[in-house]
N, C-alpha and C positions, 0 to 999 in steps of 0.2 A: 503493500500499500504506499503510495507517494503522498507527501504532504506539501503544500505551498502556503506561505504565510506572508501578510504584508498589512499596511494600514487598510482598513475596509475600502476607503475611497479609490486607492490605487489598484486594488485587486477586488473588482473587476475593472475599474475604471480605465487603467492604462493598457491593460492587456486582455481586454474582453474577447477580441478576435482569436487570440490563441487559446483561451478557455473554451470558447465555442467550437472552434476546428479541432483541436488536438485532445480535449478531453470530453466535452460534452456530446458531441456527435459520434465519437467513437466509443462512448460509454466507458471510459477508463476509471478505474477506482482510485480517485484523487481526493483527498480531503483538502478543502480550501478555507484557511482560517483569515478571518479579517479582525484585526484590532482597532481601537480607537474609533468604533462606530459612533454615529450619532454627531451631535453638534458640540458635545463637551470634549474637546480636544485641547484645552487650555492654550498654552504659549505656541502651539503649532499652527494656529490661525485657521482663517476660513478655508484655505486652500486643502486642508486635511479634514474637514467636516464631510461626513458622509450621509446624505439624505437619499440618495438614489441607488445605493449599492444593491439593496434587496430587490427593487423592481428590475434592475438590469440583469440579474441572474435569474430571476423567476421565469423569464421567457425562454430560457434554454432548455433544450431536451435532455432527459436523462439525469436531472440534477435534483437532489432532494435539500430542502431548505429547512434545517432544524430551528427551533426557537433558539434565542439568544441564550449563550451559555455563559456561567461564571467560572471562576477558578475551581471550586470543587468539582464542577461536571468535566472540566478539562483534565483533571488529574485521574479521573475513574478509566 
């Protein structure tokens, strides 16, 4: 199982086409983790605020969108 992680706005924001073509369409088992989701990004500013990340990913085939997870769920 492969994992990829980034700020929620940059993945999928900057690499949506690669996620679509290489992962979603081919139905590859990849876990995509987005951190710093939402508008509370502190000093990182508005360029790091993610409001559309879930909407961008929901339109792709073969992807499951779990609810937001916290630290305890990630350790399981």
